[in-house]
Backbone atoms as SQL, in Angstrom:
CREATE TABLE atoms (id INTEGER PRIMARY KEY, chain TEXT, resi INTEGER, resn TEXT, atom TEXT, x REAL, y REAL, z REAL);
INSERT INTO atoms VALUES
  (1, 'A', 1, 'UNK', 'N', -103.312, 145.438, 22.867),
  (2, 'A', 1, 'UNK', 'CA', -102.253, 145.843, 21.967),
  (3, 'A', 1, 'UNK', 'C', -102.525, 145.222, 20.598),
  (4, 'A', 2, 'UNK', 'N', -102.273, 145.961, 19.553),
  (5, 'A', 2, 'UNK', 'CA', -102.472, 145.476, 18.190),
  (6, 'A', 2, 'UNK', 'C', -101.555, 144.285, 17.944),
  (7, 'A', 3, 'UNK', 'N', -102.100, 143.197, 17.389),
  (8, 'A', 3, 'UNK', 'CA', -101.338, 141.962, 17.199),
  (9, 'A', 3, 'UNK', 'C', -100.137, 142.179, 16.284),
  (10, 'A', 4, 'UNK', 'N', -100.306, 142.927, 15.189),
  (11, 'A', 4, 'UNK', 'CA', -99.197, 143.184, 14.272),
  (12, 'A', 4, 'UNK', 'C', -98.090, 143.975, 14.965),
  (13, 'A', 5, 'UNK', 'N', -98.482, 144.947, 15.787),
  (14, 'A', 5, 'UNK', 'CA', -97.492, 145.732, 16.522),
  (15, 'A', 5, 'UNK', 'C', -96.759, 144.843, 17.520),
  (16, 'A', 6, 'UNK', 'N', -97.490, 144.001, 18.224),
  (17, 'A', 6, 'UNK', 'CA', -96.880, 143.114, 19.212),
  (18, 'A', 6, 'UNK', 'C', -95.876, 142.173, 18.555),
  (19, 'A', 7, 'UNK', 'N', -96.194, 141.682, 17.373),
  (20, 'A', 7, 'UNK', 'CA', -95.282, 140.762, 16.688),
  (21, 'A', 7, 'UNK', 'C', -94.028, 141.469, 16.201),
  (22, 'A', 8, 'UNK', 'N', -94.142, 142.763, 15.874),
  (23, 'A', 8, 'UNK', 'CA', -92.984, 143.484, 15.342),
  (24, 'A', 8, 'UNK', 'C', -92.045, 143.958, 16.450),
  (25, 'A', 9, 'UNK', 'N', -92.512, 143.973, 17.675),
  (26, 'A', 9, 'UNK', 'CA', -91.680, 144.424, 18.782),
  (27, 'A', 9, 'UNK', 'C', -90.767, 143.306, 19.266),
  (28, 'A', 10, 'UNK', 'N', -89.563, 143.679, 19.633),
  (29, 'A', 10, 'UNK', 'CA', -88.667, 142.697, 20.229),
  (30, 'A', 10, 'UNK', 'C', -88.984, 142.591, 21.716),
  (31, 'A', 11, 'UNK', 'N', -88.435, 141.591, 22.355),
  (32, 'A', 11, 'UNK', 'CA', -88.638, 141.422, 23.795),
  (33, 'A', 11, 'UNK', 'C', -88.118, 142.648, 24.541),
  (34, 'A', 12, 'UNK', 'N', -86.980, 143.178, 24.121),
  (35, 'A', 12, 'UNK', 'CA', -86.423, 144.364, 24.783),
  (36, 'A', 12, 'UNK', 'C', -87.342, 145.565, 24.618),
  (37, 'A', 13, 'UNK', 'N', -87.947, 145.724, 23.441),
  (38, 'A', 13, 'UNK', 'CA', -88.896, 146.822, 23.231),
  (39, 'A', 13, 'UNK', 'C', -90.047, 146.739, 24.230),
  (40, 'A', 14, 'UNK', 'N', -90.576, 145.539, 24.421),
  (41, 'A', 14, 'UNK', 'CA', -91.693, 145.368, 25.346),
  (42, 'A', 14, 'UNK', 'C', -91.273, 145.663, 26.788),
  (43, 'A', 15, 'UNK', 'N', -90.060, 145.278, 27.155),
  (44, 'A', 15, 'UNK', 'CA', -89.570, 145.547, 28.513),
  (45, 'A', 15, 'UNK', 'C', -89.410, 147.052, 28.718),
  (46, 'A', 16, 'UNK', 'N', -88.760, 147.729, 27.766),
  (47, 'A', 16, 'UNK', 'CA', -88.572, 149.179, 27.898),
  (48, 'A', 16, 'UNK', 'C', -89.917, 149.898, 27.938),
  (49, 'A', 17, 'UNK', 'N', -90.853, 149.490, 27.104),
  (50, 'A', 17, 'UNK', 'CA', -92.181, 150.115, 27.088),
  (51, 'A', 17, 'UNK', 'C', -92.886, 149.897, 28.434),
  (52, 'A', 18, 'UNK', 'N', -92.773, 148.699, 28.972),
  (53, 'A', 18, 'UNK', 'CA', -93.410, 148.400, 30.255),
  (54, 'A', 18, 'UNK', 'C', -92.779, 149.200, 31.387),
  (55, 'A', 19, 'UNK', 'N', -91.465, 149.345, 31.364),
  (56, 'A', 19, 'UNK', 'CA', -90.764, 150.067, 32.432),
  (57, 'A', 19, 'UNK', 'C', -90.924, 151.580, 32.330),
  (58, 'A', 20, 'UNK', 'N', -91.413, 152.070, 31.205),
  (59, 'A', 20, 'UNK', 'CA', -91.545, 153.514, 31.002),
  (60, 'A', 20, 'UNK', 'C', -92.620, 154.145, 31.884),
  (61, 'A', 21, 'UNK', 'N', -93.569, 153.348, 32.357),
  (62, 'A', 21, 'UNK', 'CA', -94.681, 153.896, 33.129),
  (63, 'A', 21, 'UNK', 'C', -94.411, 153.799, 34.632),
  (64, 'A', 22, 'UNK', 'N', -94.546, 154.911, 35.381),
  (65, 'A', 22, 'UNK', 'CA', -94.283, 154.864, 36.826),
  (66, 'A', 22, 'UNK', 'C', -95.243, 153.949, 37.597),
  (67, 'A', 23, 'UNK', 'N', -96.478, 153.837, 37.140),
  (68, 'A', 23, 'UNK', 'CA', -97.420, 152.942, 37.803),
  (69, 'A', 23, 'UNK', 'C', -97.000, 151.489, 37.687),
  (70, 'A', 24, 'UNK', 'N', -96.502, 151.110, 36.507),
  (71, 'A', 24, 'UNK', 'CA', -96.035, 149.729, 36.324),
  (72, 'A', 24, 'UNK', 'C', -94.765, 149.485, 37.135),
  (73, 'A', 25, 'UNK', 'N', -93.895, 150.489, 37.206),
  (74, 'A', 25, 'UNK', 'CA', -92.690, 150.324, 38.032),
  (75, 'A', 25, 'UNK', 'C', -93.062, 150.162, 39.502),
  (76, 'A', 26, 'UNK', 'N', -94.101, 150.871, 39.941),
  (77, 'A', 26, 'UNK', 'CA', -94.544, 150.733, 41.328),
  (78, 'A', 26, 'UNK', 'C', -95.077, 149.321, 41.585),
  (79, 'A', 27, 'UNK', 'N', -95.824, 148.771, 40.633),
  (80, 'A', 27, 'UNK', 'CA', -96.294, 147.394, 40.780),
  (81, 'A', 27, 'UNK', 'C', -95.116, 146.423, 40.856),
  (82, 'A', 28, 'UNK', 'N', -94.117, 146.638, 40.009),
  (83, 'A', 28, 'UNK', 'CA', -92.931, 145.770, 40.046),
  (84, 'A', 28, 'UNK', 'C', -92.194, 145.902, 41.372),
  (85, 'A', 29, 'UNK', 'N', -92.108, 147.131, 41.900),
  (86, 'A', 29, 'UNK', 'CA', -91.466, 147.317, 43.204),
  (87, 'A', 29, 'UNK', 'C', -92.196, 146.540, 44.290),
  (88, 'A', 30, 'UNK', 'N', -93.512, 146.567, 44.247),
  (89, 'A', 30, 'UNK', 'CA', -94.288, 145.829, 45.252),
  (90, 'A', 30, 'UNK', 'C', -94.065, 144.333, 45.110),
  (91, 'A', 31, 'UNK', 'N', -93.974, 143.838, 43.878),
  (92, 'A', 31, 'UNK', 'CA', -93.736, 142.405, 43.669),
  (93, 'A', 31, 'UNK', 'C', -92.300, 142.029, 44.012),
  (94, 'A', 32, 'UNK', 'N', -91.378, 142.975, 43.891),
  (95, 'A', 32, 'UNK', 'CA', -89.990, 142.705, 44.273),
  (96, 'A', 32, 'UNK', 'C', -89.894, 142.501, 45.785),
  (97, 'A', 33, 'UNK', 'N', -90.645, 143.299, 46.530),
  (98, 'A', 33, 'UNK', 'CA', -90.636, 143.190, 47.993),
  (99, 'A', 33, 'UNK', 'C', -91.354, 141.932, 48.454),
  (100, 'A', 34, 'UNK', 'N', -92.490, 141.646, 47.812),
  (101, 'A', 34, 'UNK', 'CA', -93.260, 140.472, 48.216),
  (102, 'A', 34, 'UNK', 'C', -93.999, 139.916, 47.011),
  (103, 'A', 35, 'UNK', 'N', -93.580, 138.759, 46.556),
  (104, 'A', 35, 'UNK', 'CA', -94.228, 138.107, 45.429),
  (105, 'A', 35, 'UNK', 'C', -95.442, 137.324, 45.867),
  (106, 'A', 36, 'UNK', 'N', -96.176, 136.845, 44.893),
  (107, 'A', 36, 'UNK', 'CA', -97.342, 136.036, 45.173),
  (108, 'A', 36, 'UNK', 'C', -98.566, 136.843, 45.546),
  (109, 'A', 37, 'UNK', 'N', -98.608, 138.110, 45.107),
  (110, 'A', 37, 'UNK', 'CA', -99.743, 138.965, 45.455),
  (111, 'A', 37, 'UNK', 'C', -100.896, 138.772, 44.476),
  (112, 'A', 38, 'UNK', 'N', -102.094, 138.787, 45.010),
  (113, 'A', 38, 'UNK', 'CA', -103.297, 138.713, 44.178),
  (114, 'A', 38, 'UNK', 'C', -103.596, 140.101, 43.613),
  (115, 'A', 39, 'UNK', 'N', -104.528, 140.151, 42.691),
  (116, 'A', 39, 'UNK', 'CA', -104.938, 141.440, 42.128),
  (117, 'A', 39, 'UNK', 'C', -105.470, 142.350, 43.225),
  (118, 'A', 40, 'UNK', 'N', -106.278, 141.811, 44.130),
  (119, 'A', 40, 'UNK', 'CA', -106.800, 142.617, 45.242),
  (120, 'A', 40, 'UNK', 'C', -105.675, 143.213, 46.074),
  (121, 'A', 41, 'UNK', 'N', -104.674, 142.402, 46.393),
  (122, 'A', 41, 'UNK', 'CA', -103.546, 142.881, 47.195),
  (123, 'A', 41, 'UNK', 'C', -102.760, 143.944, 46.443),
  (124, 'A', 42, 'UNK', 'N', -102.582, 143.761, 45.142),
  (125, 'A', 42, 'UNK', 'CA', -101.853, 144.754, 44.359),
  (126, 'A', 42, 'UNK', 'C', -102.615, 146.063, 44.229),
  (127, 'A', 43, 'UNK', 'N', -103.921, 146.010, 44.253),
  (128, 'A', 43, 'UNK', 'CA', -104.742, 147.219, 44.133),
  (129, 'A', 43, 'UNK', 'C', -104.715, 148.064, 45.403),
  (130, 'A', 44, 'UNK', 'N', -104.475, 147.428, 46.551),
  (131, 'A', 44, 'UNK', 'CA', -104.473, 148.155, 47.825),
  (132, 'A', 44, 'UNK', 'C', -103.408, 149.249, 47.821),
  (133, 'A', 45, 'UNK', 'N', -103.833, 150.465, 48.102),
  (134, 'A', 45, 'UNK', 'CA', -102.911, 151.590, 48.203),
  (135, 'A', 45, 'UNK', 'C', -102.443, 152.148, 46.875),
  (136, 'A', 46, 'UNK', 'N', -102.939, 151.617, 45.782),
  (137, 'A', 46, 'UNK', 'CA', -102.538, 152.134, 44.466),
  (138, 'A', 46, 'UNK', 'C', -103.456, 153.295, 44.087),
  (139, 'A', 47, 'UNK', 'N', -102.891, 154.372, 43.559),
  (140, 'A', 47, 'UNK', 'CA', -103.702, 155.528, 43.174),
  (141, 'A', 47, 'UNK', 'C', -104.326, 155.356, 41.787),
  (142, 'A', 48, 'UNK', 'N', -104.872, 154.169, 41.535),
  (143, 'A', 48, 'UNK', 'CA', -105.523, 153.903, 40.252),
  (144, 'A', 48, 'UNK', 'C', -106.602, 152.858, 40.472),
  (145, 'A', 49, 'UNK', 'N', -107.480, 152.745, 39.510),
  (146, 'A', 49, 'UNK', 'CA', -108.587, 151.801, 39.615),
  (147, 'A', 49, 'UNK', 'C', -108.103, 150.355, 39.451),
  (148, 'A', 50, 'UNK', 'N', -108.956, 149.441, 39.842),
  (149, 'A', 50, 'UNK', 'CA', -108.661, 148.019, 39.668),
  (150, 'A', 50, 'UNK', 'C', -108.467, 147.703, 38.184),
  (151, 'A', 51, 'UNK', 'N', -109.303, 148.319, 37.338),
  (152, 'A', 51, 'UNK', 'CA', -109.192, 148.105, 35.897),
  (153, 'A', 51, 'UNK', 'C', -107.837, 148.581, 35.373),
  (154, 'A', 52, 'UNK', 'N', -107.357, 149.714, 35.875),
  (155, 'A', 52, 'UNK', 'CA', -106.049, 150.225, 35.448),
  (156, 'A', 52, 'UNK', 'C', -104.926, 149.291, 35.896),
  (157, 'A', 53, 'UNK', 'N', -105.019, 148.788, 37.127),
  (158, 'A', 53, 'UNK', 'CA', -104.002, 147.842, 37.617),
  (159, 'A', 53, 'UNK', 'C', -103.998, 146.603, 36.734),
  (160, 'A', 54, 'UNK', 'N', -105.177, 146.114, 36.377),
  (161, 'A', 54, 'UNK', 'CA', -105.279, 144.940, 35.506),
  (162, 'A', 54, 'UNK', 'C', -104.617, 145.192, 34.161),
  (163, 'A', 55, 'UNK', 'N', -104.856, 146.361, 33.570),
  (164, 'A', 55, 'UNK', 'CA', -104.245, 146.692, 32.278),
  (165, 'A', 55, 'UNK', 'C', -102.719, 146.756, 32.399),
  (166, 'A', 56, 'UNK', 'N', -102.237, 147.351, 33.500),
  (167, 'A', 56, 'UNK', 'CA', -100.788, 147.427, 33.705),
  (168, 'A', 56, 'UNK', 'C', -100.194, 146.028, 33.877),
  (169, 'A', 57, 'UNK', 'N', -100.874, 145.181, 34.627),
  (170, 'A', 57, 'UNK', 'CA', -100.382, 143.813, 34.820),
  (171, 'A', 57, 'UNK', 'C', -100.310, 143.053, 33.498),
  (172, 'A', 58, 'UNK', 'N', -101.286, 143.269, 32.622),
  (173, 'A', 58, 'UNK', 'CA', -101.258, 142.608, 31.312),
  (174, 'A', 58, 'UNK', 'C', -100.046, 143.053, 30.499),
  (175, 'A', 59, 'UNK', 'N', -99.712, 144.334, 30.560),
  (176, 'A', 59, 'UNK', 'CA', -98.523, 144.803, 29.846),
  (177, 'A', 59, 'UNK', 'C', -97.251, 144.237, 30.466),
  (178, 'A', 60, 'UNK', 'N', -97.219, 144.138, 31.782),
  (179, 'A', 60, 'UNK', 'CA', -96.054, 143.557, 32.443),
  (180, 'A', 60, 'UNK', 'C', -95.911, 142.073, 32.114),
  (181, 'A', 61, 'UNK', 'N', -97.033, 141.378, 32.022),
  (182, 'A', 61, 'UNK', 'CA', -97.000, 139.968, 31.629),
  (183, 'A', 61, 'UNK', 'C', -96.544, 139.832, 30.179),
  (184, 'A', 62, 'UNK', 'N', -97.026, 140.726, 29.302),
  (185, 'A', 62, 'UNK', 'CA', -96.627, 140.699, 27.897),
  (186, 'A', 62, 'UNK', 'C', -95.119, 140.912, 27.746),
  (187, 'A', 63, 'UNK', 'N', -94.541, 141.707, 28.623),
  (188, 'A', 63, 'UNK', 'CA', -93.098, 141.956, 28.607),
  (189, 'A', 63, 'UNK', 'C', -92.327, 140.879, 29.368),
  (190, 'A', 64, 'UNK', 'N', -93.033, 139.892, 29.905),
  (191, 'A', 64, 'UNK', 'CA', -92.445, 138.790, 30.666),
  (192, 'A', 64, 'UNK', 'C', -91.803, 139.267, 31.973),
  (193, 'A', 65, 'UNK', 'N', -92.246, 140.421, 32.463),
  (194, 'A', 65, 'UNK', 'CA', -91.734, 140.946, 33.730),
  (195, 'A', 65, 'UNK', 'C', -92.520, 140.410, 34.921),
  (196, 'A', 66, 'UNK', 'N', -93.714, 139.903, 34.658),
  (197, 'A', 66, 'UNK', 'CA', -94.549, 139.329, 35.705),
  (198, 'A', 66, 'UNK', 'C', -95.011, 137.953, 35.245),
  (199, 'A', 67, 'UNK', 'N', -94.886, 137.006, 36.140),
  (200, 'A', 67, 'UNK', 'CA', -95.421, 135.664, 35.885),
  (201, 'A', 67, 'UNK', 'C', -96.556, 135.433, 36.874),
  (202, 'A', 68, 'UNK', 'N', -97.422, 134.509, 36.529),
  (203, 'A', 68, 'UNK', 'CA', -98.580, 134.250, 37.387),
  (204, 'A', 68, 'UNK', 'C', -98.705, 132.766, 37.668),
  (205, 'A', 69, 'UNK', 'N', -99.417, 132.494, 38.744),
  (206, 'A', 69, 'UNK', 'CA', -99.701, 131.112, 39.131),
  (207, 'A', 69, 'UNK', 'C', -101.077, 131.100, 39.775),
  (208, 'A', 70, 'UNK', 'N', -101.890, 130.172, 39.339),
  (209, 'A', 70, 'UNK', 'CA', -103.218, 130.021, 39.924),
  (210, 'A', 70, 'UNK', 'C', -103.116, 129.161, 41.171),
  (211, 'A', 71, 'UNK', 'N', -103.676, 129.657, 42.262),
  (212, 'A', 71, 'UNK', 'CA', -103.786, 128.900, 43.508),
  (213, 'A', 71, 'UNK', 'C', -105.259, 128.921, 43.871),
  (214, 'A', 72, 'UNK', 'N', -105.911, 127.806, 43.611),
  (215, 'A', 72, 'UNK', 'CA', -107.360, 127.781, 43.794),
  (216, 'A', 72, 'UNK', 'C', -108.013, 128.738, 42.812),
  (217, 'A', 73, 'UNK', 'N', -108.780, 129.668, 43.339),
  (218, 'A', 73, 'UNK', 'CA', -109.457, 130.641, 42.482),
  (219, 'A', 73, 'UNK', 'C', -108.725, 131.962, 42.404),
  (220, 'A', 74, 'UNK', 'N', -107.556, 132.053, 43.035),
  (221, 'A', 74, 'UNK', 'CA', -106.788, 133.301, 43.021),
  (222, 'A', 74, 'UNK', 'C', -105.572, 133.174, 42.130),
  (223, 'A', 75, 'UNK', 'N', -105.296, 134.247, 41.437),
  (224, 'A', 75, 'UNK', 'CA', -104.122, 134.329, 40.570),
  (225, 'A', 75, 'UNK', 'C', -103.045, 135.110, 41.312),
  (226, 'A', 76, 'UNK', 'N', -101.918, 134.459, 41.560),
  (227, 'A', 76, 'UNK', 'CA', -100.799, 135.109, 42.238),
  (228, 'A', 76, 'UNK', 'C', -99.832, 135.665, 41.199),
  (229, 'A', 77, 'UNK', 'N', -99.291, 136.845, 41.484),
  (230, 'A', 77, 'UNK', 'CA', -98.370, 137.520, 40.566),
  (231, 'A', 77, 'UNK', 'C', -96.977, 137.556, 41.182),
  (232, 'A', 78, 'UNK', 'N', -95.980, 137.303, 40.341),
  (233, 'A', 78, 'UNK', 'CA', -94.584, 137.281, 40.776),
  (234, 'A', 78, 'UNK', 'C', -93.726, 138.087, 39.812),
  (235, 'A', 79, 'UNK', 'N', -92.713, 138.742, 40.351),
  (236, 'A', 79, 'UNK', 'CA', -91.740, 139.455, 39.529),
  (237, 'A', 79, 'UNK', 'C', -90.839, 138.435, 38.841),
  (238, 'A', 80, 'UNK', 'N', -90.613, 138.616, 37.559),
  (239, 'A', 80, 'UNK', 'CA', -89.637, 137.817, 36.821),
  (240, 'A', 80, 'UNK', 'C', -88.457, 138.746, 36.534),
  (241, 'A', 81, 'UNK', 'N', -87.339, 138.631, 37.255),
  (242, 'A', 81, 'UNK', 'CA', -86.231, 139.562, 37.086),
  (243, 'A', 81, 'UNK', 'C', -85.359, 139.296, 35.857),
  (244, 'A', 82, 'UNK', 'N', -85.571, 138.203, 35.161),
  (245, 'A', 82, 'UNK', 'CA', -84.700, 137.835, 34.042),
  (246, 'A', 82, 'UNK', 'C', -84.663, 138.905, 32.940),
  (247, 'A', 83, 'UNK', 'N', -85.799, 139.428, 32.459),
  (248, 'A', 83, 'UNK', 'CA', -85.725, 140.446, 31.407),
  (249, 'A', 83, 'UNK', 'C', -84.974, 141.711, 31.846),
  (250, 'A', 84, 'UNK', 'N', -85.123, 142.091, 33.113),
  (251, 'A', 84, 'UNK', 'CA', -84.399, 143.270, 33.612),
  (252, 'A', 84, 'UNK', 'C', -82.905, 142.973, 33.647),
  (253, 'A', 85, 'UNK', 'N', -82.554, 141.767, 34.054),
  (254, 'A', 85, 'UNK', 'CA', -81.138, 141.358, 34.066),
  (255, 'A', 85, 'UNK', 'C', -80.562, 141.399, 32.651),
  (256, 'A', 86, 'UNK', 'N', -81.320, 140.925, 31.672),
  (257, 'A', 86, 'UNK', 'CA', -80.844, 140.940, 30.288),
  (258, 'A', 86, 'UNK', 'C', -80.641, 142.364, 29.781),
  (259, 'A', 87, 'UNK', 'N', -81.543, 143.270, 30.149),
  (260, 'A', 87, 'UNK', 'CA', -81.398, 144.683, 29.767),
  (261, 'A', 87, 'UNK', 'C', -80.142, 145.256, 30.415),
  (262, 'A', 88, 'UNK', 'N', -79.960, 144.982, 31.701),
  (263, 'A', 88, 'UNK', 'CA', -78.784, 145.491, 32.411),
  (264, 'A', 88, 'UNK', 'C', -77.500, 144.952, 31.794),
  (265, 'A', 89, 'UNK', 'N', -77.512, 143.677, 31.462),
  (266, 'A', 89, 'UNK', 'CA', -76.324, 143.048, 30.880),
  (267, 'A', 89, 'UNK', 'C', -75.952, 143.691, 29.544),
  (268, 'A', 90, 'UNK', 'N', -76.958, 144.008, 28.740),
  (269, 'A', 90, 'UNK', 'CA', -76.674, 144.585, 27.429),
  (270, 'A', 90, 'UNK', 'C', -76.431, 146.089, 27.468),
  (271, 'A', 91, 'UNK', 'N', -77.201, 146.832, 28.270),
  (272, 'A', 91, 'UNK', 'CA', -77.194, 148.285, 28.183),
  (273, 'A', 91, 'UNK', 'C', -76.462, 148.990, 29.305),
  (274, 'A', 92, 'UNK', 'N', -76.200, 148.333, 30.421),
  (275, 'A', 92, 'UNK', 'CA', -75.571, 149.023, 31.549),
  (276, 'A', 92, 'UNK', 'C', -74.163, 148.506, 31.813),
  (277, 'A', 93, 'UNK', 'N', -73.988, 147.214, 31.880),
  (278, 'A', 93, 'UNK', 'CA', -72.682, 146.652, 32.229),
  (279, 'A', 93, 'UNK', 'C', -71.549, 147.068, 31.290),
  (280, 'A', 94, 'UNK', 'N', -71.773, 147.168, 29.975),
  (281, 'A', 94, 'UNK', 'CA', -70.660, 147.610, 29.116),
  (282, 'A', 94, 'UNK', 'C', -70.140, 148.995, 29.485),
  (283, 'A', 95, 'UNK', 'N', -71.017, 149.861, 29.969),
  (284, 'A', 95, 'UNK', 'CA', -70.589, 151.200, 30.371),
  (285, 'A', 95, 'UNK', 'C', -69.866, 151.158, 31.704),
  (286, 'A', 96, 'UNK', 'N', -70.272, 150.262, 32.593),
  (287, 'A', 96, 'UNK', 'CA', -69.605, 150.112, 33.877),
  (288, 'A', 96, 'UNK', 'C', -68.170, 149.639, 33.695),
  (289, 'A', 97, 'UNK', 'N', -67.932, 148.747, 32.733),
  (290, 'A', 97, 'UNK', 'CA', -66.599, 148.202, 32.507),
  (291, 'A', 97, 'UNK', 'C', -65.588, 149.309, 32.243),
  (292, 'A', 98, 'UNK', 'N', -65.934, 150.250, 31.373),
  (293, 'A', 98, 'UNK', 'CA', -65.003, 151.336, 31.046),
  (294, 'A', 98, 'UNK', 'C', -64.753, 152.236, 32.253),
  (295, 'A', 99, 'UNK', 'N', -65.789, 152.486, 33.015),
  (296, 'A', 99, 'UNK', 'CA', -65.642, 153.319, 34.204),
  (297, 'A', 99, 'UNK', 'C', -64.743, 152.638, 35.231),
  (298, 'A', 100, 'UNK', 'N', -64.926, 151.348, 35.420),
  (299, 'A', 100, 'UNK', 'CA', -64.101, 150.623, 36.377),
  (300, 'A', 100, 'UNK', 'C', -62.651, 150.548, 35.921),
  (301, 'A', 101, 'UNK', 'N', -62.449, 150.382, 34.629),
  (302, 'A', 101, 'UNK', 'CA', -61.082, 150.400, 34.097),
  (303, 'A', 101, 'UNK', 'C', -60.414, 151.749, 34.349),
  (304, 'A', 102, 'UNK', 'N', -61.166, 152.829, 34.137),
  (305, 'A', 102, 'UNK', 'CA', -60.620, 154.174, 34.365),
  (306, 'A', 102, 'UNK', 'C', -60.280, 154.368, 35.840),
  (307, 'A', 103, 'UNK', 'N', -61.127, 153.907, 36.739),
  (308, 'A', 103, 'UNK', 'CA', -60.827, 154.015, 38.171),
  (309, 'A', 103, 'UNK', 'C', -59.612, 153.179, 38.551),
  (310, 'A', 104, 'UNK', 'N', -59.488, 151.999, 37.958),
  (311, 'A', 104, 'UNK', 'CA', -58.327, 151.152, 38.214),
  (312, 'A', 104, 'UNK', 'C', -57.051, 151.847, 37.750),
  (313, 'A', 105, 'UNK', 'N', -57.085, 152.425, 36.551),
  (314, 'A', 105, 'UNK', 'CA', -55.918, 153.130, 36.021),
  (315, 'A', 105, 'UNK', 'C', -55.554, 154.331, 36.889),
  (316, 'A', 106, 'UNK', 'N', -56.566, 155.073, 37.344),
  (317, 'A', 106, 'UNK', 'CA', -56.317, 156.228, 38.210),
  (318, 'A', 106, 'UNK', 'C', -55.693, 155.790, 39.528),
  (319, 'A', 107, 'UNK', 'N', -56.194, 154.729, 40.109),
  (320, 'A', 107, 'UNK', 'CA', -55.646, 154.210, 41.369),
  (321, 'A', 107, 'UNK', 'C', -54.179, 153.818, 41.187),
  (322, 'A', 108, 'UNK', 'N', -53.901, 153.146, 40.069),
  (323, 'A', 108, 'UNK', 'CA', -52.533, 152.724, 39.800),
  (324, 'A', 108, 'UNK', 'C', -51.602, 153.906, 39.640),
  (325, 'A', 109, 'UNK', 'N', -52.067, 154.944, 38.928),
  (326, 'A', 109, 'UNK', 'CA', -51.250, 156.153, 38.747),
  (327, 'A', 109, 'UNK', 'C', -50.998, 156.850, 40.080),
  (328, 'A', 110, 'UNK', 'N', -52.004, 156.929, 40.916),
  (329, 'A', 110, 'UNK', 'CA', -51.851, 157.602, 42.223),
  (330, 'A', 110, 'UNK', 'C', -50.922, 156.824, 43.140),
  (331, 'A', 111, 'UNK', 'N', -50.946, 155.497, 43.035),
  (332, 'A', 111, 'UNK', 'CA', -50.065, 154.691, 43.872),
  (333, 'A', 111, 'UNK', 'C', -48.613, 154.771, 43.416),
  (334, 'A', 112, 'UNK', 'N', -48.411, 155.000, 42.116),
  (335, 'A', 112, 'UNK', 'CA', -47.035, 155.101, 41.588),
  (336, 'A', 112, 'UNK', 'C', -46.495, 156.454, 41.914);
Protein backbone atom coordinates (compact mmCIF):
# COMPACT_ATOMS: atom_id res chain seq x y z
CA UNK A 1 0.00 0.00 0.00
CA UNK A 2 1.27 3.49 -0.81
CA UNK A 3 2.68 5.08 2.37
CA UNK A 4 0.99 8.46 1.76
CA UNK A 5 -2.36 6.73 1.19
CA UNK A 6 -1.93 4.63 4.33
CA UNK A 7 -1.20 7.72 6.42
CA UNK A 8 -4.26 9.56 5.09
CA UNK A 9 -6.63 6.71 5.92
CA UNK A 10 -8.29 6.52 9.29
CA UNK A 11 -8.40 3.29 11.26
CA UNK A 12 -12.08 2.89 10.32
CA UNK A 13 -11.23 3.30 6.62
CA UNK A 14 -8.71 0.48 6.86
CA UNK A 15 -11.20 -1.77 8.67
CA UNK A 16 -13.96 -1.14 6.11
CA UNK A 17 -11.52 -1.69 3.23
CA UNK A 18 -10.30 -4.94 4.79
CA UNK A 19 -13.84 -6.21 5.41
CA UNK A 20 -14.92 -5.41 1.85
CA UNK A 21 -13.20 -8.50 0.43
CA UNK A 22 -14.95 -11.90 0.83
CA UNK A 23 -11.61 -13.74 0.97
CA UNK A 24 -10.46 -11.63 3.91
CA UNK A 25 -13.80 -12.13 5.65
CA UNK A 26 -13.38 -15.88 5.20
CA UNK A 27 -9.93 -15.70 6.82
CA UNK A 28 -11.42 -13.74 9.72
CA UNK A 29 -14.20 -16.32 10.07
CA UNK A 30 -11.62 -19.09 10.31
CA UNK A 31 -9.67 -17.15 12.95
CA UNK A 32 -12.90 -16.46 14.86
CA UNK A 33 -13.55 -20.20 15.09
CA UNK A 34 -9.97 -21.09 15.95
CA UNK A 35 -7.19 -18.62 16.62
CA UNK A 36 -3.50 -19.29 16.57
CA UNK A 37 -3.41 -20.60 13.01
CA UNK A 38 -0.21 -20.60 11.00
CA UNK A 39 -0.05 -19.45 7.39
CA UNK A 40 -0.03 -23.10 6.27
CA UNK A 41 -3.16 -23.84 8.29
CA UNK A 42 -4.91 -20.75 6.94
CA UNK A 43 -4.06 -21.72 3.36
CA UNK A 44 -5.68 -25.16 3.71
CA UNK A 45 -8.99 -25.25 1.86
CA UNK A 46 -8.73 -21.66 0.65
CA UNK A 47 -9.51 -21.12 -3.05
CA UNK A 48 -6.46 -18.87 -3.46
CA UNK A 49 -2.70 -19.16 -3.56
CA UNK A 50 -0.44 -18.94 -0.53
CA UNK A 51 0.80 -15.59 -1.87
CA UNK A 52 -2.78 -14.27 -2.03
CA UNK A 53 -3.48 -15.41 1.55
CA UNK A 54 -0.29 -13.64 2.66
CA UNK A 55 -1.36 -10.40 0.95
CA UNK A 56 -4.81 -10.62 2.56
CA UNK A 57 -3.27 -11.24 5.98
CA UNK A 58 -1.06 -8.16 5.58
CA UNK A 59 -4.13 -6.02 4.87
CA UNK A 60 -5.92 -7.51 7.87
CA UNK A 61 -2.90 -6.79 10.05
CA UNK A 62 -2.74 -3.23 8.68
CA UNK A 63 -6.38 -2.79 9.72
CA UNK A 64 -5.52 -4.24 13.16
CA UNK A 65 -8.05 -7.04 12.60
CA UNK A 66 -5.38 -9.72 12.93
CA UNK A 67 -2.60 -9.90 15.47
CA UNK A 68 0.33 -12.28 15.32
CA UNK A 69 2.63 -14.05 17.72
CA UNK A 70 5.81 -15.91 16.94
CA UNK A 71 6.07 -19.37 18.48
CA UNK A 72 9.44 -20.77 17.56
CA UNK A 73 9.69 -20.48 13.80
CA UNK A 74 5.94 -20.28 13.21
CA UNK A 75 3.84 -17.16 13.15
CA UNK A 76 0.42 -17.65 14.72
CA UNK A 77 -2.49 -15.44 13.63
CA UNK A 78 -5.34 -14.32 15.88
CA UNK A 79 -8.53 -12.35 15.31
CA UNK A 80 -8.56 -8.97 17.04
CA UNK A 81 -12.29 -8.19 17.51
CA UNK A 82 -11.76 -4.68 18.92
CA UNK A 83 -11.87 -2.77 15.58
CA UNK A 84 -15.07 -4.60 14.58
CA UNK A 85 -16.59 -3.77 17.97
CA UNK A 86 -15.69 -0.09 17.48
CA UNK A 87 -17.33 -0.09 14.03
CA UNK A 88 -20.45 -1.74 15.45
CA UNK A 89 -20.57 0.73 18.33
CA UNK A 90 -20.39 3.72 16.00
CA UNK A 91 -22.33 2.55 12.94
CA UNK A 92 -24.81 -0.11 14.08
CA UNK A 93 -25.82 0.43 17.70
CA UNK A 94 -27.22 3.96 17.19
CA UNK A 95 -29.68 2.53 14.66
CA UNK A 96 -30.62 -0.34 16.97
CA UNK A 97 -31.52 2.12 19.75
CA UNK A 98 -34.25 3.79 17.69
CA UNK A 99 -35.65 0.46 16.57
CA UNK A 100 -35.78 -0.84 20.13
CA UNK A 101 -37.46 2.35 21.32
CA UNK A 102 -40.09 1.96 18.59
CA UNK A 103 -40.73 -1.67 19.60
CA UNK A 104 -41.00 -0.63 23.25
CA UNK A 105 -43.51 2.09 22.36
CA UNK A 106 -45.53 -0.34 20.22
CA UNK A 107 -45.61 -2.91 23.03
CA UNK A 108 -46.79 -0.26 25.46
CA UNK A 109 -49.54 0.90 23.10
CA UNK A 110 -50.74 -2.68 22.52
CA UNK A 111 -50.81 -3.38 26.25
CA UNK A 112 -52.86 -0.24 26.93
